[in-house]
C-alpha positions in Angstrom: 0.0 0.0 0.0 1.2 3.4 -0.9 0.7 6.2 1.5 -0.6 9.5 0.2 1.7 12.4 0.5 -1.2 14.8 1.3 -1.4 15.5 4.9 -4.9 15.9 6.5 -5.8 19.5 7.2 -6.5 20.6 10.7 -8.9 23.5 11.4 -8.2 26.0 14.1 -10.7 28.2 16.0 -10.8 31.0 13.4 -11.8 28.7 10.5 -8.3 28.7 8.9 -7.2 25.5 7.3 -3.6 24.9 8.3 -1.1 22.5 6.8 2.6 22.3 7.4 3.2 24.1 4.1 0.7 26.9 4.1 -2.4 28.4 5.6 -5.5 29.3 3.5 -8.8 30.9 4.6 -12.0 29.1 3.8 -14.2 32.2 4.2 -12.3 34.6 2.0 -14.9 34.5 -0.8 -17.8 35.0 1.7 -16.2 38.0 3.3 -15.5 39.7 0.0 -19.1 39.1 -1.1 -20.4 40.6 2.2 -18.1 43.6 1.8 -19.1 44.3 -1.8 -22.8 43.9 -0.9 -22.5 46.3 2.0 -20.7 48.9 -0.1 -23.4 48.6 -2.8 -26.1 49.0 -0.1 -24.4 52.2 1.1 -24.2 53.6 -2.4 -27.9 52.9 -3.0 -28.8 54.5 0.3 -26.8 57.6 -0.6 -28.5 57.8 -4.0 -31.9 57.4 -2.4 -31.3 60.1 0.2 -29.9 62.5 -2.5 -33.0 61.8 -4.7 -35.4 63.2 -2.2 -34.6 66.8 -2.7 -37.4 67.8 -5.0 -41.1 67.5 -4.2 -42.8 64.8 -6.2 -46.2 66.5 -6.4 -46.1 70.3 -6.0 -49.2 72.0 -4.5 -49.8 74.3 -7.4 -50.0 71.6 -10.0 -53.3 69.6 -10.6 -53.1 66.1 -9.4 -55.1 64.5 -12.2 -56.8 65.4 -15.5 -60.2 65.9 -13.8 -58.9 68.6 -11.5 -57.5 70.5 -14.4 -60.8 70.2 -16.3 -62.8 71.4 -13.2 -60.5 74.4 -12.8 -61.0 75.4 -16.5 -64.8 75.2 -16.1 -64.9 77.1 -12.8 -66.0 74.0 -10.8 -63.1 73.9 -8.4 -63.5 71.9 -5.2 -61.1 72.6 -2.3 -58.6 70.0 -1.3 -58.8 70.8 2.4 -61.3 72.5 4.7 -60.9 73.7 8.3 -62.5 71.8 11.1 -64.0 73.6 14.2 -60.5 74.0 15.7 -59.0 75.5 12.6 -57.0 72.4 11.7 -56.9 71.5 7.9 -58.6 68.2 7.0 -59.3 66.7 3.6 -62.5 67.9 2.1 -63.9 64.5 1.3 -67.6 65.4 1.4 -67.1 68.3 -1.1 -64.9 66.2 -3.4 -67.1 63.1 -3.4 -70.5 64.6 -4.0 -71.6 64.5 -7.6 -71.2 67.7 -9.6 -74.3 69.8 -10.1 -75.0 71.3 -13.5 
C-alpha cells in the first residue's frame, strides 16, 4: 500500500485551514461578497437620500386630469377644509359629492 503524500488539514478556531506548508482561509470568498454587498447598499442609500430633494407632487399643479378640467370650467372643489378647531382636514364630502350642473 502506498501512503498518500497529502497531509490531513486541521482547522483551528478561526476557521483557517492549516497544513505544514501553508495556511488558507475558507471564508475569504464569503467576506469579500459581504463587503461588496454592504458597499453597494451604502451607495444605493446615498442615491436614495440624495434623490429626495425635489417634491414629487407640487401643491400648485393639478393632481389629475379631472382637477384640471374642473379648474378650467370654474367648478373647483377645495382639497382641504378647516374643522371647528381650525386644523386643515381633507374635504372628502365636497370632493365626493356628484357635480351639479
